[in-house]
C-alpha positions in Angstrom: 84.4 72.8 106.3 88.2 72.4 106.6 89.8 72.1 110.1 91.9 75.1 109.0 88.9 77.3 109.8 87.0 76.7 113.0 83.4 77.8 113.6 81.8 78.6 116.9 78.2 79.8 117.5 77.5 81.7 120.7 74.0 83.1 121.1 73.8 85.0 117.8 77.6 85.5 117.5 79.5 83.6 114.9 83.2 83.2 115.7 85.4 82.2 112.8 89.0 81.2 113.7 91.9 80.8 111.3 93.4 77.6 112.6 97.0 77.3 111.5 98.9 78.4 114.6 102.1 76.7 113.6 102.6 79.2 110.8 100.9 82.2 112.5 97.8 81.5 110.5 99.5 82.1 107.2 97.0 81.7 104.3 97.2 78.6 102.2 95.0 78.0 99.2 92.9 75.6 101.2 92.6 77.9 104.2 91.6 80.9 101.9 88.9 78.8 100.2 87.5 77.6 103.5 87.5 81.1 104.9 85.5 82.5 102.0 82.9 79.7 102.5 82.7 80.4 106.3 82.3 84.1 105.8 79.7 83.7 103.1 77.7 81.3 105.3 77.8 83.7 108.2 76.6 86.5 106.0 73.5 84.7 104.8 72.6 82.9 108.1 69.8 84.9 109.6 70.5 83.6 113.1 73.9 85.4 113.1 73.8 88.9 114.4 77.5 89.6 114.6 80.6 88.0 113.1 84.0 87.8 114.9 87.1 86.8 113.0 90.3 85.8 114.8 93.3 83.5 114.7 94.3 80.5 116.7 97.4 80.6 118.9 99.5 83.7 119.1 98.8 85.3 115.7 95.8 86.8 113.9 97.0 86.3 110.3 100.5 86.6 108.8 99.3 86.9 105.2 99.9 84.4 102.5 102.1 81.4 102.9 104.7 81.9 100.2 105.7 78.3 100.6 102.2 77.2 99.5 102.9 77.1 95.8 103.1 80.9 95.5 105.5 80.5 92.6 104.1 77.3 91.1 103.6 77.3 87.4 100.0 77.3 86.3 99.4 75.6 82.9 97.6 77.8 80.3 94.1 76.4 79.6 92.2 77.6 76.5 88.9 76.9 78.4 89.9 79.0 81.4 92.5 81.4 80.3 96.2 82.2 80.4 98.4 81.7 83.5 97.9 85.3 84.5 94.1 85.1 84.1 93.9 82.0 86.1 96.0 83.3 89.0 94.0 86.6 89.0 90.7 84.6 89.1 91.9 82.5 92.0 93.2 85.4 94.1 90.1 87.5 93.3 87.9 84.7 94.4 89.7 84.3 97.7 89.6 88.1 98.3 85.8 87.8 98.6 86.5 87.3 102.3 87.3 91.0 102.6 84.4 92.1 100.5 81.9 90.0 102.5 83.2 91.2 105.8 82.9 94.8 104.7 79.5 94.6 102.9 77.5 92.0 104.8 74.5 93.6 106.5 75.6 92.8 110.0 78.5 94.1 112.3 81.9 92.4 111.9 84.7 92.4 114.4 88.4 91.4 114.0 89.6 90.0 117.3 93.3 90.7 116.7 95.1 88.4 119.0 98.7 88.8 117.7 100.8 89.8 114.7 99.0 91.0 111.5 100.8 91.1 108.2 100.1 91.1 104.4 96.6 89.9 103.5 95.8 89.9 107.3 95.8 93.7 107.1 93.1 93.5 104.5 91.0 91.0 106.5 91.2 93.0 109.7 90.7 96.3 107.9 87.5 94.9 106.2 85.8 94.4 109.6 83.8 97.2 111.0 85.7 97.1 114.3 89.1 95.9 115.3 89.7 94.9 119.0 93.3 94.2 119.6 95.5 92.7 122.2 98.7 94.4 123.2 100.7 91.7 121.3 98.9 92.7 118.1 101.7 94.2 115.9 100.9 95.1 112.4 103.0 95.4 109.2 102.0 95.5 105.6 105.1 93.5 104.7 104.4 93.4 100.9 107.7 95.1 100.2 109.4 92.1 101.7 108.1 89.8 99.0 108.1 92.3 96.1 104.3 92.5 96.0 101.9 95.4 95.8 99.2 94.2 98.3 95.9 92.3 98.2 92.7 91.5 100.1 91.7 95.2 100.0 94.6 96.2 102.3 95.4 99.4 100.4 91.8 100.5 100.1 90.9 99.8 103.8 94.0 101.4 105.2 93.5 104.5 103.1 89.9 104.7 104.4 90.9 104.0 108.0 94.0 106.2 108.4 94.0 108.4 105.3 96.1 108.2 102.2 99.3 109.8 103.7 99.6 107.3 106.6 98.6 104.4 104.3 101.4 105.4 101.9 103.8 105.5 104.8 102.8 102.0 106.0 103.0 100.5 102.5 106.1 102.2 101.2 108.3 102.1 104.3 106.9 98.8 105.5 107.6 99.5 109.2 106.0 97.4 111.9 103.7 99.1 114.3 103.2 98.1 117.9 99.6 97.6 119.1 99.8 101.0 120.9 101.0 102.8 117.8 98.3 101.1 115.6 95.7 102.1 118.2 97.0 105.7 118.2 96.7 105.9 114.4 93.1 104.6 114.6 93.8 101.2 113.0 92.7 99.4 116.1 89.3 100.4 117.6 89.9 99.1 121.1 93.1 97.9 122.8 93.0 95.4 125.6 95.4 93.2 127.6 95.8 89.9 125.9 94.3 88.0 128.8 90.9 89.8 128.5 90.8 90.4 124.7 88.4 87.5 124.0 86.1 88.5 126.9 85.9 92.1 125.9 85.5 91.4 122.2 82.7 88.9 122.8 81.0 91.2 125.3 80.8 93.8 122.5 79.8 91.2 119.9 76.9 90.0 122.0 75.8 93.5 122.6 75.6 94.0 118.8 74.0 90.6 118.2 71.3 91.3 120.9 70.7 94.9 119.6 68.5 96.3 116.9 69.6 94.2 113.9 67.6 96.1 111.3 69.0 99.4 112.5 72.5 98.0 112.2 71.8 96.7 108.7 70.8 100.1 107.4 73.4 101.9 109.6 76.1 99.8 108.0 74.7 100.5 104.5 74.8 104.3 105.3 78.4 104.1 106.5 79.5 102.1 103.4 77.6 104.5 101.1 79.4 107.5 102.8 82.8 106.2 101.7 82.1 107.0 98.0 78.7 108.7 97.5 78.0 112.4 97.0 76.6 114.5 99.7 73.1 114.7 98.2 72.9 111.0 97.3 73.9 110.2 100.9 71.2 112.4 102.3 68.6 110.7 100.1 69.8 107.3 101.2 69.8 108.3 104.9 66.2 109.5 104.6 65.1 106.3 102.9 67.0 104.0 105.2 65.7 105.8 108.3 62.1 105.0 107.3 63.0 101.4 106.4 64.9 100.7 109.6 62.4 102.2 112.0 59.5 100.5 110.3 61.3 97.1 110.4 62.3 97.6 114.0 58.7 98.5 115.0 57.3 95.4 113.3 59.9 93.2 115.0 59.1 94.7 118.3 55.4 94.1 117.9 56.0 90.5 117.0 58.2 90.0 120.0 55.6 91.4 122.3 53.0 89.0 120.8 55.3 86.0 121.6 56.1 87.2 125.1 
């Protein structure tokens, strides 16, 4: 694992830290590849009950580093594809970070310790919960570089705040203070910077120590509800209710045997 992404394990909580504080954790190709690997590993590790993503230093994630070869010419390759196809494949692969955070069957929390911009909006938005410090400004910023947005930022913002506010944030590109972002529902909890880590990890440990099978199916229900029809959602809830309660009961009996 690259030293651009730090991993901490704390009693069932996996803390993943973007470690490029000199550039407000702007995403380079190497950092993005390492981040995908770190998130994928956390998703499949059965010992992990909750995943926390944060940034080192004074920023969460400032989006892509445009100095990191963003305009470099990619040679066409008949075995791989055109320049456009290769760049699409590379970006789409890196965007798996957001998909995994959103879809993994365990709670995910963005510990937003400072400015968020660009792809960072998608990464934070992909998490189930966003705990922010008072220094956590947020701006889409894609208009500043003539780009449309990536890492699921448009999808997640539309789901979190609704399409009208999402269009405002993208098209006008105005920076929101932590208080404004909290008022719009982008941030789940708002804390003083000095206690952000303590409060976030307190919630993360509560989740990691809680009924993991219930959270697995609960998250599946919530993800289904974003797109499914009313009747299909009812059927899924009924099925998942049985699966989750049965799994939780079996786990409880096994724990009682071991105690």
